[in-house]
C-alpha positions in Angstrom: -129.4 87.1 -124.3 -129.9 83.6 -123.4 -129.9 80.9 -125.9 -132.7 78.5 -125.9 -131.5 75.0 -125.4 -132.8 72.5 -127.8 -133.5 69.2 -126.3 -130.7 66.7 -127.5 -130.2 63.1 -126.8 -127.6 62.3 -124.2 -124.3 61.0 -125.7 -124.6 57.7 -123.8 -127.6 55.6 -123.2 -129.2 56.3 -119.8 -129.2 53.5 -117.2 -132.0 51.1 -117.8 -132.4 52.1 -121.5 -133.0 49.4 -124.1 -129.6 49.9 -125.7 -127.7 49.4 -122.5 -129.7 46.4 -121.5 -129.1 44.9 -125.0 -125.3 45.4 -124.6 -125.4 43.7 -121.3 -127.2 40.7 -122.7 -124.8 40.5 -125.7 -121.7 40.7 -123.4 -123.2 38.0 -121.2 -124.0 35.7 -124.1 -120.5 36.3 -125.7 -118.9 35.5 -122.3 -120.9 32.3 -122.0 -120.2 31.3 -125.6 -116.4 31.8 -125.1 -116.5 29.9 -121.8 -118.3 26.9 -123.4 -115.9 26.9 -126.4 -112.9 26.9 -124.0 -114.5 24.0 -122.0 -115.2 22.0 -125.1 -111.7 22.5 -126.4 -110.2 21.6 -123.1 -112.2 18.4 -122.6 -112.3 17.5 -126.3 -108.5 17.7 -126.8 -107.9 15.7 -123.6 -110.1 13.0 -125.0 -108.5 13.2 -128.5 -104.9 13.2 -127.2 -105.4 10.4 -124.7 -105.1 12.5 -121.5 -108.3 10.7 -120.2 -107.4 7.2 -119.0 -107.1 4.8 -121.9 -109.2 2.0 -120.6 -112.9 1.3 -120.8 -114.6 -0.2 -117.8 -116.7 -2.4 -120.2 -113.6 -4.2 -121.4 -112.4 -7.3 -119.4 -108.9 -7.5 -117.9 -108.2 -10.4 -120.3 -109.2 -8.4 -123.3 -107.2 -5.4 -122.1 -104.1 -7.7 -121.8 -104.6 -9.1 -125.3 -104.9 -5.5 -126.7 -101.7 -4.5 -124.9 -99.8 -7.5 -126.2 -101.1 -7.1 -129.7 -100.1 -3.4 -129.7 -96.7 -4.3 -128.3 -96.1 -6.8 -131.1 -97.2 -4.2 -133.7 -94.8 -1.7 -132.3 -92.0 -4.3 -132.4 -92.5 -5.6 -135.9 -94.0 -4.4 -139.2 -97.1 -6.8 -138.9 -98.7 -9.3 -136.7 -100.3 -12.6 -137.7 -103.5 -12.8 -135.6 -103.5 -16.6 -135.8 -100.2 -16.7 -133.8 -101.7 -14.3 -131.2 -104.6 -16.7 -130.4 -104.7 -20.1 -128.9 -108.2 -21.3 -129.9 -109.5 -22.6 -133.2 -111.1 -20.1 -135.7 -111.4 -19.7 -139.4 -112.6 -16.1 -139.8 -112.0 -12.9 -137.8 -114.2 -9.9 -138.1 -113.5 -6.4 -136.9 -116.8 -5.1 -135.7 -117.4 -1.4 -134.9 -119.4 0.0 -131.9 -123.1 -0.5 -131.2 -124.0 -4.2 -131.6 -122.7 -7.6 -132.7 -125.7 -9.2 -134.3 -126.6 -11.0 -137.5 -126.9 -7.8 -139.5 -123.4 -6.4 -138.4 -121.8 -9.8 -139.2 -123.5 -9.9 -142.7 -122.2 -6.4 -143.3 -118.7 -7.3 -142.2 -118.6 -10.5 -144.2 -119.8 -8.6 -147.3 -117.1 -5.9 -146.8 -114.5 -8.7 -146.6 -115.7 -10.3 -149.8 -116.8 -13.5 -147.9 -120.0 -15.4 -148.3 -122.8 -13.7 -146.2 -123.8 -16.9 -144.4 -125.8 -17.1 -141.2 -123.5 -17.1 -138.2 -124.7 -18.4 -134.9 -124.3 -16.1 -131.9 -124.4 -18.5 -128.8 -125.0 -15.7 -126.3 -127.3 -13.7 -128.6 -126.6 -10.2 -129.8 -123.9 -8.3 -127.9 -123.9 -4.6 -127.2 -120.6 -2.9 -128.1 -120.3 0.3 -126.0 -119.0 3.2 -127.9 -116.1 3.7 -128.6 -115.0 0.1 -128.3 -114.4 -2.4 -131.2 -114.4 -6.2 -131.3 -112.4 -8.9 -132.9 -115.1 -11.5 -133.5 -113.7 -15.0 -134.2 -115.8 -17.5 -136.2 -115.3 -21.2 -136.4 -117.6 -23.0 -138.8 -120.8 -20.9 -138.7 -120.4 -20.0 -135.0 -118.9 -17.1 -133.1 -116.4 -18.8 -130.7 -114.8 -15.8 -129.1 -114.9 -12.0 -129.0 -112.1 -9.7 -127.9 -113.0 -6.1 -127.1 -110.5 -3.3 -127.4 -110.7 0.4 -126.8 -110.3 2.6 -129.8 -107.6 4.6 -128.0 -105.5 1.4 -127.7 -106.0 0.0 -131.2 -107.7 2.1 -133.9 -108.8 0.1 -137.0 -108.2 2.2 -140.2 -111.6 1.1 -141.5 -114.4 -1.3 -140.5 -116.3 -3.4 -140.2 -114.9 -6.2 -142.3 -114.0 -9.9 -142.0 -111.0 -11.8 -143.2 -110.1 -15.5 -143.3 -107.4 -16.8 -140.9 -104.7 -16.9 -143.5 -105.2 -13.2 -144.3 -105.5 -12.0 -140.7 -102.2 -10.2 -140.7 -102.4 -6.7 -139.4 -99.9 -3.9 -139.9 -99.4 -0.9 -137.7 -99.6 2.5 -139.3 -98.4 4.7 -136.5 -100.0 6.4 -133.5 -102.9 8.8 -133.4 -103.5 10.4 -130.0 -102.1 7.4 -128.2 -103.8 4.8 -130.3 -102.0 2.5 -132.7 -103.8 2.5 -136.1 -104.1 -0.9 -137.7 -105.2 -2.2 -141.1 -104.7 -5.5 -143.0 -101.1 -6.0 -144.0 -100.6 -6.1 -147.8 -101.2 -9.6 -149.1 -98.2 -11.1 -150.8 
């Protein structure tokens, strides 16, 4: 007596079936996702921890030298008086964050520093600040007399933008973050 075989589904999907194709796509997508995560972590951590060279091509050699000297003085002592680091006349210094040095960014920085939001002349007009750079903007009277750009991985302001008068322009170092030396205004005494 022969038994009649009832048709049954194969235990594994046949080649070319929808399930097998779906698994292939899911595996490929998962592999691509993991590879992209690994690449982002690799490149992202290198940038965060300063493995990428610490200089910006948009910063002049003079400004890079100033940033290195300023950083060295912060490392050597608890605070640095910005007036003693500069050899030109100025009354107010502003720390301006990336994007643009213009009338609006100066007003915002003056306001944040508790200073009168007066019109400040920009002799060369607005200046683009390539990300991730920052500027020390020196004002004498109602005119910007000098800007010094620095790379955020050299000196990292704790907050910004803000302006302070010359007599309060003392900065303290708060340690290193990924190669950068974090600064903020020294406590006023």
